[in-house]
C-alpha positions in Angstrom: 13.7 -182.4 87.5 15.7 -179.1 86.8 14.5 -176.0 88.6 12.4 -173.6 86.7 10.4 -175.8 84.6 12.0 -179.1 84.3 13.9 -180.8 81.2 11.7 -179.7 78.5 12.1 -176.1 79.5 15.8 -176.5 79.9 16.1 -178.1 76.5 14.1 -175.3 74.8 16.3 -172.6 76.2 18.6 -170.9 73.6 21.7 -173.0 72.8 25.0 -171.6 71.4 23.5 -169.1 69.0 21.4 -166.5 70.9 19.5 -165.9 67.6 18.2 -169.4 67.4 16.2 -171.5 69.9 17.7 -174.7 70.7 15.4 -177.7 69.7 13.3 -179.1 72.4 14.0 -182.5 73.9 10.9 -183.8 72.1 12.3 -182.6 68.8 15.6 -184.1 69.6 14.0 -187.5 70.5 12.2 -187.5 67.2 15.5 -187.1 65.5 16.9 -189.8 67.5 14.0 -192.2 66.6 14.5 -191.3 63.0 18.1 -192.2 63.2 17.1 -195.7 64.6 14.5 -196.1 61.7 17.1 -195.2 59.2 19.4 -197.7 60.7 16.7 -200.5 60.4 16.2 -199.5 56.8 20.0 -199.8 56.4 20.0 -203.3 57.8 17.2 -204.3 55.5 19.0 -203.0 52.5 22.1 -205.0 53.6 20.1 -208.0 53.8 18.8 -207.6 50.3 22.3 -206.9 49.2 23.4 -210.3 50.6 20.3 -212.1 49.1 21.0 -210.6 45.8 24.5 -211.7 45.9 23.6 -215.3 46.9 21.3 -215.3 43.9 23.8 -214.0 41.5 26.4 -216.5 42.8 24.0 -219.4 42.5 23.2 -218.3 38.9 26.7 -218.2 38.0 27.4 -221.8 39.5 24.5 -223.2 37.7 25.8 -221.9 34.5 29.2 -223.0 35.3 30.7 -219.5 35.1 31.9 -219.4 38.7 35.4 -221.2 37.8 36.5 -218.5 35.5 39.6 -216.7 37.1 38.1 -213.3 36.6 34.9 -214.3 38.3 36.8 -215.7 41.2 38.9 -212.4 41.6 35.6 -210.4 41.5 33.9 -212.7 44.0 36.9 -212.6 46.4 36.4 -208.8 46.3 32.7 -208.9 46.6 33.1 -211.3 49.7 35.7 -208.9 51.3 33.3 -206.0 50.6 30.3 -207.8 52.2 32.4 -208.5 55.3 33.1 -204.7 55.5 29.4 -203.9 55.2 28.7 -206.3 58.0 31.5 -204.6 60.1 30.1 -201.2 59.4 26.5 -202.4 60.4 27.8 -203.8 63.7 29.4 -200.5 64.3 26.5 -198.6 63.5 24.5 -200.8 65.9 27.0 -200.0 68.6 26.7 -196.3 68.0 22.9 -196.4 68.2 23.0 -198.5 71.4 25.2 -195.8 72.8 22.7 -193.2 71.6 19.8 -195.1 73.4 21.8 -195.2 76.6 22.3 -191.4 76.3 18.6 -190.9 75.8 17.9 -192.9 78.8 20.4 -190.8 80.8 18.7 -187.7 79.5 15.1 -188.9 80.5 16.3 -188.8 84.0 16.1 -185.1 83.9 19.6 -184.9 85.6 21.5 -183.9 82.6 22.4 -180.2 82.1 20.8 -178.5 79.2 24.2 -177.7 77.6 25.3 -181.3 77.9 22.1 -182.6 76.4 22.5 -180.2 73.5 26.0 -181.5 73.0 25.1 -185.1 73.1 22.4 -184.6 70.6 24.7 -182.7 68.3 27.1 -185.5 68.5 24.3 -188.0 67.8 23.2 -186.1 64.7 26.8 -185.8 63.5 27.4 -189.6 63.9 24.1 -190.3 62.3 25.1 -188.3 59.3 28.2 -190.0 59.1 26.5 -193.4 59.3 24.1 -192.4 56.6 27.0 -191.2 54.4 28.9 -194.4 55.0 25.9 -196.6 54.1 25.1 -194.7 51.0 28.7 -195.0 50.0 28.5 -198.9 50.6 25.2 -199.2 48.8 26.8 -197.3 45.8 29.9 -199.4 45.8 27.7 -202.6 46.0 25.7 -201.4 43.1 29.0 -200.9 41.1 30.2 -204.3 42.0 26.9 -205.9 41.0 27.1 -204.2 37.6 30.7 -205.7 37.2 29.3 -209.1 38.0 26.6 -208.8 35.3 29.1 -207.5 32.9 31.7 -210.2 33.7 29.0 -212.9 33.5 28.0 -211.7 30.1 31.6 -211.5 28.8 32.3 -215.1 30.1 29.1 -216.6 28.8 30.1 -215.3 25.3 33.3 -217.3 25.2 
């Protein structure tokens, strides 16, 4: 424990801006837990995305539309995109594992308050980047799904 009140006291001391109190370790932990919950929602959304893609592909194959060159080009893009999504999710899982390791280190009470605040600021920034990346990937996937639907309509009219 730290002298003068321990970890929670150290974490609640004023951070970089003397006008604003630094968040307590409890508040920072709640933020970290929210990051993990968000990541699990992202993983679930990615699983849904892959299931939707598999269903769309099966429907195209059942209708014999999957042989069209335009469909195959879009499908190649879609598969590459899904590989990118899986890679992003693996990276996000690694970041969260590193965050969990930092939290375990913080829980020892031997991390100076300044370092603890820096670590949590870094974790918040990384979480924001992960959320933005995931939002961008979801948006891109929705666009690609619309392209699939439009292309299938066009091919089936021929």
